[in-house]
N, C-alpha and C positions, 0 to 999 in steps of 0.2 A: 407154394409148398410150406413156407414158413407160417402162413396164416392158419393151416390145419393143425399145427403143433400147439397153438394156443387154444383151439377149439376142442381138442381131445380132452384135457383135464375138465373142461366145463361140461362135457357129456358124462364124465365118470361121476361127478358130484351132483347127480340128479336128486332132487328132493324126493322122488318117488321111492328111492331106496332107504330113506331115513325113517327111523322108527318114531312112533308118537311119544309125546312127553308123558311120563308117569310121575305124578306128584309124590314126593317123598312122604312117608307116613311118620309123624313124630313118635318118638319112643319115649317111654317113662324114664325118668332119671333114677339111677340107682342110689342106694344109701351111701356107697363109697364116694360116688361122685358129689353128693350133697355135702359129704364130710370135708372133702378137699376143697370144695367151693367156700365153705364156711371158713376154713383155715386160711385160704387165700384172701378172703375179705378182711379177716382180722389181721393179717400181716400187712395188707394195704393201709388199714387204719393205723397200725403201729408205725409204719414207715411215714405216713402223712404227719402224725404227731411229732415224730423225730425231726422231720424237715422243718416244721413250724417252729420247734424249739431252737433248732440250729439257726434259723433265719432270724428269729426274734432277738437272739443274743447280739447280733452285729448291729 
């Protein structure tokens, strides 16, 4: 009887019930997203310069 308990979930997870894979379509990047990306890049460069100056003083 206990053997059938483990067989039941295997029957429910049948690959025949699965949907096919649909590849995601890449979307264009908005101007707002490009602006925030540029600001994040500048902030990263500023932070790296600050760390370099802090480390070089020691």
